[in-house]
C-alpha positions as a LaTeX table, in Angstrom:
\begin{tabular}{lrrr}
\hline
Residue & $x$ (\AA) & $y$ (\AA) & $z$ (\AA) \\
\hline
Unk1 & 174.99 & 154.99 & 140.36 \\
Unk2 & 172.79 & 153.71 & 143.13 \\
Unk3 & 174.23 & 150.19 & 143.24 \\
Unk4 & 177.81 & 151.35 & 143.70 \\
Unk5 & 176.83 & 153.78 & 146.45 \\
Unk6 & 174.90 & 151.04 & 148.28 \\
Unk7 & 177.78 & 148.56 & 147.98 \\
Unk8 & 180.69 & 150.90 & 148.70 \\
Unk9 & 181.05 & 149.92 & 152.38 \\
Unk10 & 179.83 & 146.37 & 151.90 \\
Unk11 & 181.56 & 143.39 & 153.48 \\
Unk12 & 180.28 & 141.09 & 150.71 \\
Unk13 & 182.67 & 138.92 & 148.76 \\
Unk14 & 183.95 & 140.45 & 145.49 \\
Unk15 & 182.34 & 137.62 & 143.49 \\
Unk16 & 178.90 & 138.40 & 144.97 \\
Unk17 & 179.37 & 142.12 & 144.31 \\
Unk18 & 180.26 & 141.30 & 140.71 \\
Unk19 & 177.07 & 139.23 & 140.30 \\
Unk20 & 174.99 & 141.97 & 141.90 \\
Unk21 & 176.35 & 144.70 & 139.64 \\
Unk22 & 175.85 & 142.51 & 136.56 \\
Unk23 & 172.25 & 141.82 & 137.59 \\
Unk24 & 171.68 & 145.52 & 138.24 \\
Unk25 & 172.98 & 146.51 & 134.81 \\
Unk26 & 170.84 & 143.82 & 133.19 \\
Unk27 & 167.72 & 144.98 & 135.05 \\
Unk28 & 168.27 & 148.60 & 133.99 \\
Unk29 & 168.73 & 147.48 & 130.39 \\
Unk30 & 165.62 & 145.26 & 130.49 \\
Unk31 & 163.55 & 148.06 & 131.97 \\
Unk32 & 165.02 & 150.64 & 129.56 \\
Unk33 & 166.17 & 152.87 & 132.41 \\
Unk34 & 168.67 & 155.26 & 130.85 \\
Unk35 & 168.78 & 158.04 & 133.45 \\
Unk36 & 171.06 & 156.67 & 136.15 \\
Unk37 & 169.94 & 159.50 & 138.48 \\
Unk38 & 166.30 & 158.36 & 138.28 \\
Unk39 & 165.05 & 157.47 & 141.81 \\
Unk40 & 163.86 & 154.18 & 140.32 \\
Unk41 & 167.50 & 153.03 & 140.07 \\
Unk42 & 167.88 & 152.96 & 143.85 \\
Unk43 & 164.70 & 150.93 & 144.25 \\
Unk44 & 166.00 & 148.46 & 141.65 \\
Unk45 & 169.43 & 148.33 & 143.32 \\
Unk46 & 167.96 & 147.55 & 146.73 \\
Unk47 & 165.77 & 144.80 & 145.30 \\
Unk48 & 168.72 & 143.30 & 143.37 \\
Unk49 & 170.81 & 143.19 & 146.57 \\
Unk50 & 167.94 & 141.60 & 148.51 \\
Unk51 & 167.41 & 138.90 & 145.89 \\
Unk52 & 171.15 & 138.18 & 145.62 \\
Unk53 & 171.33 & 137.67 & 149.38 \\
Unk54 & 168.75 & 134.87 & 149.16 \\
Unk55 & 171.30 & 132.63 & 147.48 \\
Unk56 & 170.43 & 133.12 & 143.82 \\
Unk57 & 173.77 & 133.08 & 141.97 \\
Unk58 & 173.03 & 133.76 & 138.31 \\
Unk59 & 172.90 & 137.49 & 137.48 \\
Unk60 & 170.15 & 136.91 & 134.89 \\
Unk61 & 168.02 & 135.10 & 137.47 \\
Unk62 & 168.70 & 137.77 & 140.09 \\
Unk63 & 167.65 & 140.45 & 137.62 \\
Unk64 & 164.51 & 138.60 & 136.50 \\
Unk65 & 163.39 & 137.84 & 140.05 \\
Unk66 & 163.97 & 141.43 & 141.18 \\
Unk67 & 161.92 & 142.74 & 138.25 \\
Unk68 & 159.12 & 140.28 & 139.07 \\
Unk69 & 159.17 & 141.33 & 142.73 \\
Unk70 & 159.01 & 144.97 & 141.73 \\
Unk71 & 156.05 & 144.02 & 139.48 \\
Unk72 & 157.51 & 145.77 & 136.46 \\
Unk73 & 157.52 & 145.05 & 132.74 \\
\hline
\end{tabular}
């Protein structure tokens, strides 16, 4: 999946990576993205990482903000 590929060489703390992956999974579920090879998943993953790096800690908030910024749903 896109998120794991983007994070594989990351120097982020494990706790942040956990929040990011949870937010990513939630965003895919909310947007009904089933095909994990869909190019949309990488766009979502990048936005999730960007939002998480702004200091938002709650995966649900990260997911919701990323979706808003992508102007989806």
